[in-house]
N, C-alpha and C positions, 0 to 999 in steps of 0.2 A: 503493500499498499502502498502508494505516496503519502511524503512530509508535504499538507495542509499549506500553501500558502501567504506567511504573514499580515497581514495590511497594516502597514502600521502610519499612523498618522502622531506624529509630534506631538503631546501641549506643549512642550516648550517653544517649540517651529511658529510664533508669529510674527504676520502681515502685519504692517498698521494695518490698525482698521481695529471694523466688531467683532468679536466672540463668533469664531464660524460653527455649526454647528451641520451633523451631519444624519440627516433621516429617513427611515427604513421601511415601507406601506405596507405591507404584504398580504395583498387577498382575491378573492378566490378565482379574480379573473388578469388579474393584473397586477406587479411589483411599481411600484413607488422608487424612488431614487431619489432622492435634493439635497444638499445645501445651503443653507438660510443663519440668521443673526437669530439672536435671544430676544431684538422684539418684531420677529417674528414674520421677514422678510425674509422671501423665496426665493435665492439668488441664482441655483441653478437648478435644475430637475429634468427626471426622463422615466421612461416610462416602460416595462415590458411586460408584454404575455406573462401568462404566468401557465407553464405546462405540464400539467400529471404525467409525463412521462421523466422527467428528470428531477430527481432527486434533492431533497432540501435539503446536501451537504451543497449542491453543485446551484443551484439555483442561488444559496445565500453569497455565495463566493461570485458569485457572476455580480451581483449587487456592490460590494464589496470594492468590488474593483471599478465600476461607474461609479460611483460616491466618490473615490479617489480621485476621479477624471476629468468629473464637474468643478470637483474643487479645485481644481490647475483650472482648466473655465472658466471658469466663475474667476479666477485671475485674485483670490481670498487667501489661498494659502495652505495649509490644512487644515483637517476640522477634529476634532479632540474627541469632541466628546459625540457619544452614538446617542442616535432613538428610535426605538421599535415599538411600531405599534402590528399590534397581527391580531389577525380572528381569534374567536375563542371557539366551545370551550381553550384557557389559558391557566395553568397552575403553577398563579404567578410567583409563591413562594420556594419553588426550582424550577420556575423560569424552561417551562416544557408545553405541547403540548396533549391535551389532549383527546378524546376522540371530536374532533376537526369534522365536520358535518361537511365541508366545502374547500377538502385539502384533507382526500384520503392521505395521498401519500403523506405525509406530516403528522398524521397519528401518533402522540408517542415520541415525538421526535423536543431533542436536548438544542434547546433556539440559544441557549443562551449559555448550553459550554459548549459551542460546537463554536459560538460567536467569539468564546471569549480563546479559544484554539487560536482562532485566527485573526484575531485584532487585537491589539495596543491598543489600547486609550478603550476611559471609562465608559462606559454601555448601560440599557435597564431598556428591559420590555413589556409590553403590558398590551392585554385588550383591543383592538381598537378602539370599540365605544367609550373605554375610562379615557382611553388618551384623545378622542372628540369632545370629552364634556372636558378633559383640561382646556386643550386650543378653543373651545366658543366660554370659556372664561380667564382661557386667557386675551384672546383678542378677536371675539362673535359678540352672538344675540344673550353671552351669559356674563358681560362682564360684572355686568351693577344686581347679581344677585347672588341671595345668597342661598337657596338650593334652586340647584335645575338639574336637568334628564333629559340626553342627547342618546336620539334615539340612530340607529345608524340608516337604515332601509336598503340595506345593499344586497353585494351578493346573499349576504348573511339580511339577519339582524336581533341586535341587540343596546344593549342602553348602558348608559355607562351616567352616575349618581355623582352631582356633588353635594353635599348634608352641611347643613347648618359651617358652610365656608371648609369644608374639605372633602378632599375624594374619600368613597367610599366600597371598597372591592373588594371585600366581604373579607375572614382570615387566610380564603385559600384564594382569594381571587375571582371565586365566580357574581359573584352582589351581578343583579341587572342582566340574566342570560334570559333575558322574559319573550327571545325567537322558539322559548324550551314551554310556555307554557300555553295550556289549551283553552281555548275559545269555545270549542265546537266537537258534536260530540267525534263529527266525520265531517272531513272538506281534506282544503289541500296537506296536501304532507313539506315537514320539516324540520330542519334536528330529528327524523326517524320518526315524528308522532303527527298523525295526521288528523286536520282541525286548530294548529297550532298557529301562531301570532307567526313564527316562521313563514304558515304558510302561508299567513296571507300577506303579507308585511316585506316579506325576502321578494328579489328581481325574479328567484327559480320560481319564486311560491304566488307569483303573478302571470306568470307566463300559465300553470295549474292555474290559474281561475279561469284565466281566457280557455283555453281547454277546453275543461268543462263547461263553460257557460256556450261555446259554439256545439255541441253534442248536444246539449239543452235545448238551442236553438233547430242546430238545422241537422243535428244527426253529419256531421263530420266534423271533425279534426282539425286542429290547424295544418295540420301538412293541408289535406284536402285542399282547405279551402287557401291555405294560401301559396301555393305552390312553387317552389324557390324560394322563398320570403324566412328568414330565422325570425323570429318572434321573442322581440325582447321585448321587457318592460315599457323602456326609451320610446317605442313601435308603440304599445297599446296603451298608453299617457298620448301620444302625439296622436292617437287614433281617437281617439277621449275627444280630447280636445276639439276636433272638427266633427265632434262632431257625433260622430259612430255609434250607434243605438245598443250596440255587444257590448263594443270596450266603455260603454259610458258602464251599463251595469257592471261588467269588473267592479269597472275602478272603484262606483260608485261600494259596491262591496265591502272591497280594499276597504275604504275608508271611514266606511259605517267599523269595522273591524281597525281600524286605526283607531277609531273616540272612544270603542268597549275597551281597549288598553288603553288610553291614558287617562278615564275615569278610576281605573282600579290601580295607579299611578300617582293619583294627582287627592284619593280617598284614602293612600296611604302612607302616603309623603312628602302630601301640601305641599306642592317645590311651584318657585314663580314661575318660572319658563316651563318648557318643554320645545326643544327645539330638534328639528327632523332633518334629514343626512341627504343625501345622493339619490335616490331616487324621489322622495319627498319637500327637493328643498328644489330641483329641477321642474318639480310641478305644482308649484303651493293650490296654486289653485284651485287645482281636482280633487287636494285631500284635507284639504285644514273649511273651508265653513261645512264641509256633514260633518268632519270629525267634530268643531265646534256644539256641532246639533246634537249632535251623541250623545257630548260632555256635558251641556247642560244639563241633560235630560239625568244625569245617572249620576251626578257627583252634589255636596253638599253647595248651596247656594254658593256659601260666605269662600268653600274652598275656586267654587267655579271665578267668583269675583275678579280673585288673586292673576291667578295663572295664566301666562299670555304661550299662546302654537303661533313661536314660528318655525320659516325655510332660517337653513345659514344662510347667509352670509357669504361664508367665508370662500374663496376661490380656489383658495386652495387647500380642498381640505385632509385633505391626503397628506400633505406634505406638514402639512399646518399642524395635523397629529404627531405625526412623530416628532414634528419637531418640540408641540410642550415637550415631550419625555425626554428629548435631549438636556433640551434649556431646563428640568427636576434633576438632569445627573449632574451637568451644572453647579445645578443649584446648593447637592447635596454636598458636592464636592469642595465648595469655599465652604 
């Protein structure tokens, strides 16, 4: 077995300018690499598709090479502190994945252990929902909030909790795995569970909703109705926005389930704000009004009057989420 290459970004080697951080955003469909500042300015970034045939070790090593190139391209010198945002469930104390549903080859992978073997510099990793709420608290819609929730609404569906002025992860880092919560006895499958939050509010789950609705209304599946077209949640939402009746029915169902989830979270945690990521941020007018109707009907009036349901407005959410983790590493070092 070859000795792994060591990616050395020297903490002592600074050029003039702000402290530079390295950010790695691991996703079910793409890997994002970025360098940026403690103020949340992304200096350079690059993405590549997640390859299910590639080992996690090879993927990480490729990402680290790209990070080194980005630091050079940005003319900012080496980036010493590395933050990683990754899909859950992620066993925070041990730094490894468990049965992550959207990255099957990564199940059980010791992410932090591998990073420490190939990266010379301080680093930390956490699940992307927790990293997302940190980014919103630092630079986004939750800057003024004492209690905030971030919902990923991406390839997977998780929640990050900022409670009483601090990040709440739970003893093993599993707090906020709302994708595993069952909303209906039957329904689209997410997180290995039918009728789950992830089944309704992740990208793959929304495609399942579209498949079921097409079968119900036309007797045909997506592949028959849309021959040669890859159905994505973005395509579904755009069709709904354009007035397609079947697409609108699908999105309305998902928005209703979003309202049910938010009602549970509001009654349990009494947040100031709930911030929607990826799909919800791209199509807020399709999701927020309907979800607010459910929220108004289901929650305590005083809690409803307090909470805001808003889209994330961060332009580079993935990069900034990982930068927020890296900033935490830097502050801990200091």
